[in-house]
C-alpha positions as CSV (number, residue, x, y, z in Angstrom):
1,M,-195.0,156.4,133.6
2,T,-198.4,157.0,131.9
3,T,-199.0,156.1,128.2
4,L,-198.9,159.8,127.3
5,E,-195.6,160.2,129.1
6,Q,-194.2,157.2,127.3
7,M,-195.3,158.6,123.9
8,G,-193.7,161.9,124.8
9,A,-190.4,160.2,125.7
10,K,-190.5,158.2,122.4
11,A,-191.2,161.4,120.4
12,K,-188.3,163.1,122.1
13,E,-186.0,160.1,121.4
14,A,-187.1,160.1,117.7
15,S,-186.5,163.9,117.5
16,R,-182.9,163.4,118.4
17,F,-182.5,160.8,115.6
18,L,-184.3,163.1,113.1
19,M,-182.0,166.0,113.9
20,T,-179.0,164.0,112.8
21,A,-180.7,162.0,110.0
22,G,-180.3,164.8,107.3
23,S,-180.6,163.5,103.8
24,K,-181.1,159.9,105.1
25,K,-184.7,160.8,105.6
26,D,-185.2,161.8,101.9
27,I,-183.4,158.6,100.9
28,A,-185.7,156.5,103.1
29,L,-188.8,158.3,101.8
30,G,-187.7,157.6,98.2
31,A,-187.2,154.0,99.0
32,I,-190.7,153.8,100.5
33,A,-192.2,155.4,97.4
34,D,-190.2,153.0,95.1
35,A,-191.3,150.0,97.2
36,L,-194.9,151.0,96.9
37,C,-194.6,151.1,93.1
38,E,-192.4,148.0,92.8
39,N,-194.8,145.9,95.0
40,C,-198.0,147.2,93.6
41,E,-199.3,143.7,92.6
42,E,-198.5,142.2,95.9
43,I,-200.2,145.0,97.7
44,L,-203.3,144.7,95.6
45,A,-203.4,141.0,96.2
46,A,-203.2,141.5,100.0
47,N,-205.8,144.3,99.7
48,K,-208.2,141.9,98.0
49,I,-208.0,139.6,101.0
50,D,-208.5,142.5,103.3
51,L,-211.6,143.5,101.4
52,E,-213.0,140.0,101.4
53,N,-212.4,139.8,105.2
54,G,-214.0,143.2,105.6
55,E,-217.1,142.1,103.7
56,K,-217.4,138.9,105.8
57,S,-217.0,141.1,109.0
58,G,-219.9,143.3,107.9
59,L,-218.0,146.5,107.1
60,T,-220.1,149.2,105.5
61,A,-219.7,150.0,101.8
62,S,-218.1,153.3,102.7
63,L,-215.5,151.7,104.9
64,L,-214.8,149.1,102.2
65,D,-214.3,151.9,99.7
66,R,-211.8,153.6,102.0
67,L,-210.0,150.2,102.3
68,R,-210.0,149.5,98.6
69,L,-206.7,150.1,96.8
70,S,-206.1,150.5,93.1
71,E,-202.9,151.0,91.1
72,E,-203.9,154.7,90.9
73,R,-204.3,155.0,94.6
74,I,-200.9,153.3,95.3
75,N,-199.2,155.5,92.7
76,G,-200.9,158.5,94.5
77,M,-199.4,157.3,97.8
78,A,-196.0,157.0,96.2
79,D,-196.3,160.5,94.7
80,G,-197.4,161.9,98.1
81,V,-194.3,160.4,99.8
82,R,-192.1,161.9,97.1
83,Q,-193.7,165.3,97.7
84,V,-193.0,165.0,101.4
85,A,-189.3,164.2,100.6
86,A,-189.1,167.2,98.4
87,L,-190.2,169.6,101.1
88,P,-187.6,171.6,103.0
89,D,-186.5,169.8,106.2
90,P,-188.4,171.4,109.1
91,V,-186.2,169.8,111.8
92,G,-184.6,172.5,114.0
93,R,-186.8,175.3,112.7
94,V,-189.1,177.2,114.9
95,L,-192.4,177.6,113.0
96,D,-194.3,179.6,115.6
97,G,-193.7,180.9,119.1
98,R,-195.3,183.1,121.7
99,T,-195.0,184.1,125.3
100,L,-198.2,183.7,127.3
101,A,-199.2,185.9,130.2
102,D,-199.0,184.3,133.6
């Protein structure tokens, strides 16, 4: 089985779980957002180490900026996760379809 086929099989397996997960997904996303906020200081401390290692490794200033976290960025991530949780559940809905000519 190729890597692509393995990825497809894993995606199919995950889709079966997601179809039955229902509100558990929103609860999990809420927990992720809460964990980001609650562990902000620990995340920032680990990010500082990442930035120092990146500088030592010769990362460019633009890559370091992308890697750099702040309390505002972490809060923004948490807000984004909460926004995803608030979206209607797309599982089981057909968003687009068509029949192609032979």
